[in-house]
C-alpha positions in Angstrom: -137.4 -98.5 -30.7 -135.4 -95.1 -31.1 -132.6 -94.9 -28.8 -134.0 -91.9 -26.7 -136.8 -93.9 -26.1 -134.5 -97.0 -25.0 -132.8 -94.8 -22.6 -135.7 -93.3 -20.9 -137.5 -96.7 -20.7 -134.4 -98.1 -19.0 -134.3 -95.4 -16.6 -137.8 -95.6 -15.8 -137.1 -99.3 -15.4 -134.1 -98.5 -13.1 -136.4 -96.2 -10.6 -139.4 -98.5 -10.6 -136.9 -101.2 -9.6 -135.8 -99.0 -6.5 -139.4 -98.4 -5.8 -140.1 -101.7 -5.6 -137.1 -102.5 -3.4 -138.2 -99.7 -1.1 -141.5 -101.3 -0.9 -143.6 -98.9 -2.7 -145.8 -101.5 -4.6 -145.8 -104.0 -1.8 -147.6 -101.5 0.5 -149.3 -99.9 -2.4 -152.2 -97.3 -1.6 -153.2 -97.8 -5.3 -156.5 -99.5 -6.1 -157.2 -101.6 -9.2 -158.7 -98.5 -11.2 -155.3 -96.6 -10.4 -153.2 -99.4 -11.8 -155.5 -99.3 -15.0 -155.2 -95.7 -15.2 -151.4 -96.0 -15.0 -150.7 -98.8 -17.2 -153.2 -98.0 -19.9 -152.1 -94.3 -20.2 -148.5 -95.2 -20.1 -148.8 -97.9 -23.0 -151.2 -95.4 -25.1 -148.9 -92.5 -24.6 -145.8 -94.4 -25.7 -147.2 -96.3 -28.4 -150.2 -94.2 -29.9 -150.4 -90.6 -28.7 -146.8 -89.4 -29.3 -145.8 -91.4 -32.1 -149.0 -90.1 -33.7 -148.4 -86.6 -33.1 -145.0 -86.7 -34.5 -146.5 -88.2 -37.8 -149.3 -85.8 -37.9 -147.1 -82.6 -37.5 -144.9 -84.1 -40.0 -147.8 -84.7 -42.6 -149.3 -81.3 -41.8 -146.1 -79.3 -42.2 -145.1 -81.1 -45.3 -148.8 -80.4 -46.9 -148.7 -76.6 -45.8 -145.1 -75.7 -45.7 -143.2 -78.1 -47.7 -140.3 -75.6 -48.1 -139.5 -75.5 -44.5 -138.4 -79.1 -44.6 -134.9 -79.1 -42.9 -134.6 -75.5 -42.8 -132.5 -75.6 -39.8 -130.9 -78.8 -40.4 -127.5 -76.8 -40.5 -127.9 -75.0 -37.0 -125.3 -75.6 -34.5 -126.3 -78.3 -31.9 -125.2 -76.1 -29.2 -127.7 -73.4 -30.3 -130.2 -75.8 -31.4 -130.4 -77.8 -27.9 -131.2 -74.7 -25.4 -133.6 -73.3 -28.0 -135.5 -76.5 -28.1 -135.3 -77.5 -24.6 -136.3 -73.8 -23.2 -139.1 -73.2 -25.7 -140.5 -76.9 -24.9 -140.4 -76.6 -21.3 -142.0 -73.0 -21.3 -144.9 -74.0 -23.3 -145.7 -77.0 -21.3 -145.3 -74.8 -18.1 -148.2 -72.6 -19.5 -150.3 -75.6 -20.9 -150.1 -77.2 -17.3 -150.7 -74.1 -15.3 -153.8 -73.4 -17.5 -154.9 -77.2 -16.9 -155.5 -76.0 -13.4 -157.5 -72.9 -14.3 -159.9 -73.9 -17.1 -162.5 -76.4 -16.2 -162.6 -78.5 -19.2 -158.9 -78.8 -19.4 -158.7 -79.7 -15.6 -161.2 -82.5 -16.3 -158.7 -83.8 -18.8 -155.8 -83.4 -16.4 -157.5 -84.4 -13.0 -156.5 -88.3 -13.6 -152.8 -87.2 -13.1 -153.7 -86.0 -9.7 -156.2 -88.4 -8.6 -153.4 -90.9 -7.8 -152.9 -91.6 -3.9 -149.0 -92.0 -4.1 -146.0 -90.8 -6.4 -144.1 -93.1 -8.5 -142.5 -93.4 -11.8 -145.8 -94.5 -13.7 -147.7 -91.3 -12.3 -145.2 -89.4 -15.2 -147.6 -90.6 -17.8 -151.0 -90.6 -15.9 -153.1 -88.8 -18.1 -156.4 -88.5 -20.1 -155.5 -89.8 -23.8 -157.1 -86.6 -25.1 -155.1 -84.4 -22.8 -151.7 -85.9 -24.2 -153.2 -85.5 -27.7 -153.5 -81.8 -27.2 -150.2 -80.9 -25.6 -148.7 -78.2 -27.4 -145.2 -78.7 -26.8 -145.1 -82.2 -28.2 -146.5 -80.8 -31.5 -143.8 -78.1 -31.2 -141.2 -80.8 -30.9 -142.8 -82.5 -34.0 -142.4 -79.3 -36.0 -138.8 -78.9 -34.7 -137.9 -82.4 -36.1 -139.5 -81.3 -39.3 -137.6 -78.4 -39.4 -134.2 -80.7 -39.3 -133.6 -80.6 -35.3 -134.3 -84.1 -34.6 -130.7 -84.7 -32.9 -131.6 -81.6 -30.6 -135.2 -83.0 -29.9 -133.9 -86.4 -28.9 -131.2 -85.2 -26.5 -133.8 -82.8 -24.9 -136.2 -85.6 -24.4 -133.9 -87.6 -22.8 -132.6 -84.8 -20.4 -136.3 -83.7 -19.5 -137.7 -87.1 -19.1 -134.6 -88.0 -16.4 -135.6 -85.0 -14.7 -139.5 -85.2 -14.9 -139.4 -89.1 -14.2 -137.0 -88.4 -11.1 -139.4 -85.8 -9.9 -142.3 -88.1 -9.9 -140.3 -91.0 -8.5 -140.9 -92.1 -4.9 -137.0 -92.6 -4.5 -136.7 -88.9 -3.5 -133.3 -88.4 -4.5 -133.2 -84.9 -3.1 -133.4 -86.1 0.6 -129.6 -86.6 0.8 -129.2 -82.9 -0.1 -131.2 -81.6 2.5 -129.4 -84.0 5.1 -126.1 -82.3 4.8 -125.5 -78.8 5.7 -122.5 -78.5 3.6 -124.8 -79.2 0.5 -127.2 -76.3 1.6 -125.9 -74.0 -1.2 -125.9 -76.7 -3.7 -129.7 -77.9 -2.9 -130.8 -74.0 -3.0 -129.5 -73.9 -6.6 -130.7 -77.3 -7.7 -134.3 -76.7 -6.3 -134.7 -73.5 -8.1 -133.5 -74.7 -11.3 -135.0 -78.2 -12.0 -138.0 -80.1 -10.6 -137.3 -82.4 -7.6 -139.4 -84.7 -5.7 -140.0 -82.2 -2.8 -141.2 -79.3 -5.2 -143.1 -81.7 -7.5 -144.6 -83.8 -4.8 -145.8 -80.5 -3.4 -147.6 -79.9 -6.6 -149.4 -83.6 -6.1 -150.1 -82.9 -2.5 -153.9 -83.3 -1.7 -154.3 -79.9 -0.1 -152.4 -76.6 0.6 -153.7 -76.7 4.2 -150.8 -79.0 5.3 -148.4 -76.2 4.7 -146.3 -78.4 2.4 -148.5 -78.9 -0.8 -149.0 -76.4 -3.5 -151.5 -78.0 -5.8 -152.2 -74.5 -7.4 -148.6 -73.9 -7.9 -145.3 -75.6 -8.8 -146.2 -76.3 -12.1 -142.8 -76.7 -13.9 -142.0 -80.0 -15.7 -138.2 -79.9 -16.3 -137.0 -76.5 -15.0 -138.4 -75.2 -12.0 -137.2 -71.7 -12.3 -140.4 -70.9 -14.5 -142.3 -71.3 -11.2 -139.9 -69.0 -9.4 -140.2 -66.8 -12.3 -143.9 -66.3 -12.5 -144.5 -66.6 -8.7 -145.9 -69.9 -8.6 -143.1 -71.7 -6.5 -143.3 -73.0 -2.9 -140.0 -74.6 -1.5 -140.2 -76.1 1.8 -137.9 -79.2 1.3 -140.5 -81.3 2.9 -143.1 -83.9 1.1 -146.9 -84.1 1.6 -148.0 -87.0 3.5 -151.5 -87.0 1.5 -151.9 -86.9 -2.4 -154.9 -87.0 -4.7 -157.6 -84.5 -5.0 -160.0 -83.3 -2.1 -163.5 -84.9 -2.3 -162.4 -87.4 -5.0 -165.5 -89.5 -5.9 -163.3 -92.4 -7.2 -164.3 -92.3 -10.8 -164.0 -95.7 -12.8 -160.7 -95.7 -14.8 -162.2 -95.5 -18.1 -163.9 -92.3 -17.2 -160.7 -90.9 -16.1 -158.7 -91.8 -19.3 -161.7 -91.6 -22.0 -163.7 -88.4 -20.8 -165.5 -86.7 -22.5 -166.1 -89.9 -24.7 -166.9 -91.9 -21.4 -168.4 -90.2 -18.5 -168.4 -90.9 -14.6 -171.6 -92.5 -13.1 -171.0 -90.6 -10.0 -173.2 -87.7 -9.7 -170.8 -85.5 -7.6 -168.0 -86.1 -10.1 -166.6 -83.2 -12.3 -166.4 -85.7 -14.9 -169.9 -86.8 -14.7 -173.0 -86.5 -17.2 -174.5 -83.4 -16.6 -172.3 -81.9 -13.6 -172.1 -78.3 -13.2 -170.1 -76.3 -10.4 -172.5 -74.6 -8.2 -171.7 -71.5 -6.3 -172.2 -71.9 -2.5 -171.9 -68.1 -1.7 -174.2 -66.7 1.2 -175.6 -63.3 1.5 -174.8 -62.7 5.1 -171.4 -62.8 6.6 -170.4 -65.6 8.9 -169.4 -64.3 12.4 -167.3 -66.8 14.6 -164.3 -66.7 17.0 -160.9 -67.4 15.9 -158.0 -68.8 17.6 -154.7 -67.4 17.7 -151.7 -69.0 15.2 -154.1 -71.0 13.9 -154.2 -71.0 10.0 -157.7 -70.4 8.3 -158.1 -71.0 4.6 -160.7 -68.8 3.2 -162.5 -69.9 -0.1 -162.1 -67.3 -2.8 -163.8 -69.1 -5.5 -167.2 -69.3 -4.0 -167.8 -73.0 -5.0 -166.9 -74.5 -1.6 -170.1 -76.0 0.2 -168.1 -75.2 3.5 -168.5 -71.3 3.5 -166.3 -69.5 4.3 -163.6 -72.2 4.3 -162.1 -74.0 1.4 -163.0 -77.4 0.5 -160.7 -77.8 -2.5 -163.5 -77.1 -4.9 -161.3 -74.3 -6.7 -159.6 -77.0 -8.8 -160.2 -76.0 -12.5 -160.6 -72.3 -11.5 -158.2 -69.5 -11.5 -158.8 -69.0 -7.8 -156.6 -70.0 -4.9 -157.7 -70.2 -1.2 -156.1 -67.4 1.0 -154.3 -68.5 4.0 -155.2 -66.4 7.2 -153.6 -66.2 10.8 -154.6 -64.3 13.6 -152.4 -63.0 16.5 -155.0 -63.2 19.1 -158.4 -64.8 19.7 -161.2 -62.5 18.6 -164.4 -62.3 16.5 -164.2 -62.4 12.7 -167.0 -61.5 10.3 -166.0 -63.6 7.3 -167.1 -62.6 3.9 -169.1 -65.3 2.3 -170.4 -63.5 -0.7 -166.8 -63.3 -2.3 -167.5 -59.4 -3.2 -165.5 -58.0 -0.3 -162.7 -55.7 -1.1 -160.7 -56.6 2.3 -160.6 -60.4 2.2 -161.5 -62.6 4.2 -163.2 -59.9 6.1 -166.8 -58.8 5.2 -166.9 -54.9 4.2 -170.7 -54.8 3.6 -170.4 -55.5 -0.1 -173.3 -58.1 0.0 -175.6 -55.2 1.0 -175.1 -53.8 -2.7 -175.8 -57.3 -4.4 -179.1 -57.8 -6.3 
């Protein structure tokens, strides 16, 4: 086993032991299907997918670009390391972000979000085909071919220490928030790297809790990508619920091997013949709203609880719109999704064919 893999595996084992001591597995919310997904995906990713990508990327480069082998072997490690780490993480940020916006890619990524709790194994909880097309892994294979194997190995160790820590239920960042003297340090850290608080928010079941941000906080190693691209939410709190709204609880084999194996649940996104249906209405919904209560207006049109969000925006570019009112009043909610003044109806439905 390569030294970088040994270090990463040892670190995972260390955090796993801490999670066990903390009672995570004794009082686990995981079902048998959850355990199968996490164990099988970890084994497959570690022993098949990633090694295969490295081999195939090397063979492909050797066939098409034999003259480029080892071309950067003499590059200084101090230059190669930030180049490899930053490029790798930026590529993965955008791939991850698109996995929440493109329906077919979301179907591949959704096993990662179907887990009911966090833990080190969630790091590798993925559909096997999702892993095979992760572009930054192929990028690292190419960088290795170019002669930057040392930078790749060091970068992977640093990255997985941060990423695994961000998924771990040890919640190491809590001690930063408990002491006011560490507030400035915490401010820097949580905007630089992914922490349990910021990444747990990404795995939270719904943004309605005011803590979760399943349509943001996409960063893997460096959280400053979310800050830079406007997808960050920092609350220093942890969601009470994890998973996917309206989860039909698919069989582990469908999670891991879709689209080869599909779910037998008729209401599942990875079921055979499933298509998201618009649930928009032609007329506005008039209702009395309460002051200081947050309402989540559905902007995608797929929710069957119009005009409110029910989580159906997963796999689309849309996000629910949070709205608060200062006083009790009647509101005409747009349900056609064509309003130019969301969430209020502006009469646009009258112009629809």
